[in-house]
C-alpha positions in Angstrom: 121.2 140.3 154.9 118.9 143.1 153.6 115.6 143.3 151.9 115.5 144.8 148.4 112.0 146.1 147.8 111.2 147.3 144.3 109.6 150.7 143.5 106.0 149.3 143.5 106.6 147.7 146.9 108.0 150.9 148.3 105.1 152.9 147.1 102.5 150.4 148.5 104.5 150.3 151.8 104.3 154.1 152.1 100.7 154.8 151.1 98.8 151.5 151.2 97.0 150.0 148.2 93.5 151.0 147.0 92.2 147.6 148.1 93.7 148.2 151.6 92.0 151.6 151.9 88.6 150.1 151.0 89.1 147.3 153.6 90.3 149.8 156.2 87.2 152.0 155.7 84.9 149.0 156.1 86.8 147.8 159.2 86.5 151.2 160.8 82.7 150.8 160.4 82.9 147.6 162.5 83.3 145.0 159.7 85.4 142.3 161.3 85.7 140.3 158.1 87.2 143.3 156.3 89.7 143.7 159.1 90.6 140.0 158.7 91.2 140.4 155.0 93.3 143.6 155.7 95.7 141.9 158.1 95.8 138.4 156.5 98.6 139.2 154.0 100.8 140.3 156.9 100.0 137.6 159.4 103.0 135.2 158.7 105.4 138.2 158.4 104.2 139.6 161.7 104.6 136.2 163.4 108.1 135.8 162.1 108.9 139.4 163.1 107.8 138.7 166.7 109.8 135.5 166.7 113.0 137.3 165.6 112.5 139.8 168.3 111.7 137.3 171.1 113.4 134.0 170.1 110.3 132.1 171.2 107.5 130.8 169.0 105.0 130.7 171.8 105.8 134.2 172.9 105.6 135.4 169.3 102.1 133.9 169.0 101.0 135.7 172.1 102.4 139.0 171.0 100.8 138.6 167.5 97.4 138.2 169.1 98.1 141.3 171.3 99.1 143.2 168.1 96.0 142.3 166.2 93.8 143.2 169.2 95.5 146.5 169.6 95.1 147.2 165.8 91.4 146.4 165.9 90.8 148.6 168.8 93.0 151.4 167.4 91.5 151.6 163.9 89.9 155.0 164.6 93.3 156.5 165.5 95.1 155.3 162.4 95.5 158.4 160.3 97.0 156.7 157.2 100.2 158.7 157.3 101.8 155.3 156.7 100.6 152.1 155.1 98.7 149.4 157.1 101.9 147.4 156.8 104.0 150.0 158.6 101.3 150.6 161.1 100.9 146.9 162.0 104.7 146.4 162.3 104.9 149.5 164.6 102.3 148.0 166.9 104.0 144.6 166.8 107.5 146.0 167.4 106.4 148.0 170.4 104.5 145.0 171.8 107.7 143.0 171.5 109.8 145.7 173.2 107.3 145.6 176.2 107.5 141.8 176.3 111.3 141.9 176.3 111.3 144.1 179.4 109.3 141.4 181.3 111.3 138.3 180.4 114.8 136.9 180.3 116.9 136.7 177.1 116.4 133.5 175.0 119.6 131.6 174.4 121.0 128.2 173.4 123.1 126.1 175.8 126.3 127.2 174.1 125.7 130.7 175.6 124.5 129.4 179.0 127.3 127.0 180.2 130.7 125.6 179.1 130.9 122.4 177.0 130.6 119.3 179.1 132.3 115.9 179.4 129.8 113.1 178.5 131.3 110.9 181.3 130.2 113.4 183.9 126.5 112.8 183.3 123.8 115.2 182.2 122.8 118.3 184.1 119.2 118.8 185.2 116.9 120.6 182.7 116.4 124.3 183.2 112.7 124.8 182.9 112.6 128.6 183.1 111.7 130.2 179.8 115.2 131.0 178.7 115.7 128.8 175.7 115.5 129.7 172.1 112.7 127.8 170.4 112.5 126.3 166.9 110.3 127.9 164.2 108.3 125.8 161.7 109.0 126.7 158.1 105.3 126.2 157.4 104.7 129.4 159.3 106.8 131.4 156.9 104.1 131.6 154.2 106.5 130.1 151.6 103.6 129.0 149.5 102.8 132.6 148.7 103.4 133.9 145.1 106.7 135.5 146.2 109.6 134.8 144.0 112.5 132.4 144.9 114.8 135.3 146.1 112.2 136.4 148.6 111.6 132.9 149.8 115.4 132.5 150.2 115.6 135.6 152.3 112.6 134.6 154.4 114.4 131.3 155.3 117.7 133.1 155.9 116.1 135.5 158.3 115.0 132.7 160.7 118.1 130.6 160.7 119.1 129.5 164.2 122.5 131.3 164.1 120.9 134.6 163.1 118.1 134.3 165.7 120.6 133.4 168.4 122.8 136.4 167.4 119.8 138.7 167.5 119.1 137.8 171.2 122.5 139.3 172.2 121.5 142.7 171.0 119.8 145.4 173.2 116.1 145.4 172.3 116.1 148.6 170.3 119.2 147.7 168.3 117.5 144.3 167.6 114.4 146.1 166.4 116.4 148.5 164.2 118.3 145.7 162.5 115.2 143.7 161.8 113.2 146.6 160.5 116.0 147.8 158.2 117.8 144.6 157.1 115.0 142.1 157.2 111.8 144.1 156.5 113.4 146.7 154.3 112.1 149.8 156.1 113.9 153.0 155.4 115.7 154.8 158.2 112.8 157.3 158.3 110.2 154.5 158.6 112.2 152.7 161.3 112.6 155.9 163.2 108.9 156.4 163.1 108.3 152.9 164.5 110.8 153.4 167.3 109.9 157.1 167.9 113.5 158.3 167.3 115.5 159.9 164.6 116.9 158.4 161.4 120.4 159.3 162.6 119.8 157.2 165.8 118.5 154.3 163.7 121.7 154.4 161.6 123.9 154.5 164.7 122.0 151.6 166.3 122.2 149.6 163.0 125.9 150.1 162.8 126.5 148.8 166.4 124.0 145.9 165.8 125.9 144.8 162.6 129.1 144.6 164.5 127.7 142.4 167.2 125.8 140.1 164.8 128.8 139.7 162.5 131.0 138.5 165.4 128.5 135.7 166.1 127.5 134.6 162.6 129.2 131.9 160.5 130.9 132.8 157.3 128.1 131.3 155.2 124.3 131.2 155.8 122.5 127.9 155.8 120.7 128.9 152.7 124.0 129.5 150.8 125.2 126.0 152.0 122.0 124.3 151.1 121.9 125.9 147.7 125.4 124.7 146.9 124.7 121.3 148.3 121.6 120.8 146.1 118.3 119.1 146.9 119.4 115.6 145.8 122.6 115.6 147.9 120.6 117.0 150.9 118.1 114.2 150.6 120.9 111.6 150.5 122.6 113.2 153.6 119.3 113.3 155.6 118.4 109.8 154.5 121.8 108.4 155.6 121.5 110.2 158.9 118.0 108.8 159.5 119.1 105.3 158.6 122.1 105.4 160.9 120.2 106.9 163.8 117.4 104.4 163.6 119.9 101.5 163.6 121.8 103.1 166.6 124.9 103.2 164.3 127.0 105.7 166.3 130.0 105.3 164.0 128.1 106.3 160.9 126.4 109.3 162.6 129.7 110.5 163.9 131.4 110.1 160.5 128.9 112.7 159.2 129.9 115.3 161.7 132.5 118.0 161.3 135.6 117.5 163.5 134.5 120.5 165.6 130.8 119.7 165.6 128.6 120.6 168.5 125.5 119.1 170.0 123.0 120.9 172.2 119.8 119.7 173.9 117.7 122.5 175.3 116.2 122.6 178.0 119.2 120.6 179.2 122.1 123.0 179.7 124.6 120.2 178.9 126.2 120.4 175.5 129.1 118.7 173.8 131.9 119.9 171.4 133.9 117.7 169.1 133.3 114.3 167.4 134.8 112.3 170.3 132.6 113.7 173.0 129.5 113.6 170.9 130.2 109.9 170.1 130.7 109.1 173.8 127.3 110.8 174.6 125.5 109.0 171.8 126.9 105.6 172.9 126.0 106.2 176.5 122.7 107.9 176.1 120.9 108.8 172.9 121.9 105.7 170.8 122.4 103.2 173.6 121.3 99.7 172.5 118.1 99.9 174.6 116.8 102.9 172.6 114.6 102.5 169.6 114.0 105.5 167.3 111.9 106.7 164.4 112.8 109.9 162.6 110.5 111.9 160.4 112.0 114.6 158.1 110.7 118.2 158.5 112.2 121.7 158.4 112.7 124.3 161.0 114.4 127.8 160.9 115.0 127.3 157.2 117.1 124.2 158.0 116.7 120.5 157.7 115.1 119.0 160.8 114.0 115.6 162.1 111.2 114.8 164.4 112.5 112.1 166.8 110.1 109.5 168.2 111.3 107.3 171.0 109.8 103.8 171.6 107.8 103.7 174.8 107.4 100.1 176.1 104.5 100.9 178.4 102.3 102.0 175.6 104.0 100.0 172.9 104.2 103.1 170.7 106.7 105.6 169.4 106.2 108.9 171.3 107.4 112.5 170.4 110.7 113.1 172.1 112.8 115.8 170.5 113.2 117.9 167.3 116.6 117.8 165.8 117.7 120.8 163.7 120.8 120.2 161.6 123.2 123.0 160.8 125.4 122.0 157.8 128.9 123.1 156.7 129.4 121.9 153.2 128.4 118.2 153.3 129.1 117.8 157.0 126.9 118.4 160.0 128.4 121.2 162.0 125.8 121.3 164.7 122.9 119.2 166.0 120.4 121.2 168.1 118.0 118.7 169.8 115.0 120.6 171.2 113.8 118.1 173.8 110.4 119.7 173.8 107.8 117.3 172.4 105.1 120.0 172.8 106.6 121.6 169.8 105.5 118.7 167.5 102.0 120.1 167.3 103.2 123.4 165.9 105.0 121.5 163.2 101.9 119.5 162.2 103.7 116.3 163.2 101.8 113.2 164.3 101.4 112.3 168.0 
């Protein structure tokens, strides 16, 4: 995965545009509205950058706010040796590095505990902030005038497998890979951000590539979804919703790959293989007493479903979990069920 900026983009990235220089001068004179217009084109990209670094949407929002505050306060020290874009990403990257020092690594249950037997019951939820969080596609800025290739790369760069692999990198290797491969920074630009040398950046990038390659599937989700096609994806998701809402375990399981996995953060319990997932669904998620409604959405560039569970006390369907589907051809290779109803608001989903 690598960005391919054209010559105009590279020039703007290095020097800033005339419009940006005008806004920058006004902002330096205390014009907060000008500062807002200066940073607005980068807001979504900065948020996604912080998410890639941290694996947490909530932490990414916090660090983005810290970044913008530091940028506002540091306007007088910005000497325009780089573009506003490079300057903002430098502030954001270093804020992320500081945050990483203070917090545990974000993971998925697969990297936390061995696969479980559904007959053994479910482990207690781990409530410490160690779990990877989903990212709403609406926060990728995909309605911008960017072309389809750019939108494809934006989705690819937040896929769950890629974000999970990034979290296994040392922080500075993670930053080097994101700056070079996702954001398209040159080795010199990345070195300026991380206050090191281009040679060190290239060395860190080489090691990062090796680690990430070992943890990534052969095909990205964007490649799979492209070859599946929109119509087939709609049929697959529709069939899944219909089966889930009817508590039809056999149909759901028939849609899974033989070696499919199901995880449910913040529960550390996860299951591997059709048979064990089927046993879990029959005993827990799709037991006869459960009543579900699923609403299609998208997260991490992948098809997702907001799961609402019937609550008899209030006689209403209440947010329960967000299912993110990872596909392999026309089969579901992984179901990641984020049992975190507080995320529904971030996705603009109804209560």
